[in-house]
C-alpha positions, 0 to 999 in steps of 0.5 A, spaced: 022 428 391 027 434 393 025 433 401 026 425 400 033 428 397 034 433 403 033 427 408 037 422 405 043 427 405 042 428 412 042 421 414 048 420 409 052 425 414 049 422 420 051 416 418 058 418 416 059 422 422 057 416 426 062 412 423 067 417 424 065 417 431 066 410 432 073 410 428 075 414 433 072 411 439 075 404 436 082 408 436 081 411 443 080 403 445 086 401 442 090 406 445 088 405 452 089 398 451 096 399 449 097 403 455 094 398 460 099 393 457 105 397 458 102 399 465 101 392 467 108 390 464 111 396 468 108 393 474 110 386 473 117 389 472 117 393 479 114 386 482 120 382 480 125 388 482 122 388 489 122 381 490 130 381 488 131 387 493 127 383 498 132 377 497 138 381 497 135 384 504 134 377 506 141 376 504 144 382 508 140 380 514 143 373 514 150 375 513 149 381 519 146 375 523 153 371 522 157 377 523 154 378 530 155 371 532 162 372 530 163 378 534 160 375 540 164 369 539 170 373 539 168 377 545 167 371 549 174 368 547 177 375 549 173 375 555 176 368 556 183 370 555 183 376 559 180 372 565 186 367 564 191 373 564 188 376 570 188 370 573 196 369 571 198 375 574 194 374 581 198 368 581 205 371 579 203 376 584 202 371 590 208 367 588 212 373 588 209 375 595 211 368 598 218 369 596 
């Protein structure tokens, strides 16, 4: 009877120890799940930030191309004006030579 009582007591301690270990494992699983959820949220936030920045960069590139086109147009206009002015100066010089 005493041996069986000792065995039952040992079994109960093992059961209590196993229950405690199981509770600790369940708590760790909950913590890890919360950590994964938090990391997933951070990842989604970063993905949205990247998409927004990509959009902003695309907008800036588009603006830069428009400015480049406008600058090219202004350069062409300036070249035309300079050529016209040079032609006028040559014409005036030619007229003065004839006088």
